N, C-alpha and C positions, 0 to 999 in steps of 0.2 A: 251042657252049655253050648249055645248056638255059636256059629262062626262069627257073627257080628259082635257078640259079647266078648269072645276071646280076642278079637281084633281090637276092640275098644280097650280091653284090659292091657294088651301089649302096648298100644299107643300111649296110654297113661303112664305105663312103666318107663317107656322110652323118654317121654317128656320129663319125668322125674329125674332120670339119670342125666339127661342133657342139662337140666337146671343145676344139678349138683356139679357137673363138670364146668359149667359156665359161672359158677358161684352166684347164681340168681341175678346176674347182671344183664339187663336188656341190651341188645345191640352187640354183644360179644359173641362171636361164633366160634365154635370149637372149644378146645380145652386149653389153649395158650392164653395165659393171663397177660395183661398189659405190661406188667413188670417182670415178665419172664426173662428177657435179655439182661436186665439189670441184675437180677438174682443170679443168673447163670454166669455172667462175666465176673461178678464179684466172687463167686465160689471158685471159678477157674483161676482168677488172678492170685488167689491165696494158695494155690497148689504149687508145690515145689517144682513141678515139671513145666509149669506154664511158661516161664522164661526160656527154657530149653526148646519147647515146641515153637514158640513165637520166633526165636532166632532161626530155627530150621526152616520155617515157612518163609521168612524174609530172605534167607540165603537161596532157597529154591526159586523164589520170584526173581531175584537178581540174576541167577543163572539163566532163567527163561528170557529175561529182558536182553541179556548179553547175546544169547543165541539168536534171538529175533533180529537184533541189530546186525550181527554178523551176516545173517541170511540176507537182510536187506542190502548190506554193503556188497555182498557177492553178486547180487542181481543188478545192482545199479552202477 
């Protein structure tokens, strides 16, 4: 098999795989579906740990805000 034939075969296979990953939807690049975030957040929200993680993230953000405010007060 000539190199050109092998290259054409590989290109065709890559195109087929890309079409499968994109769900044959033109204009969609990559493998992330448009409803990915909806599905992901719905699944995560049903997790028993979701509320615990969300509370921990919110508490950390608040600590960071307070620290930034204290630093600004100390400088000003």
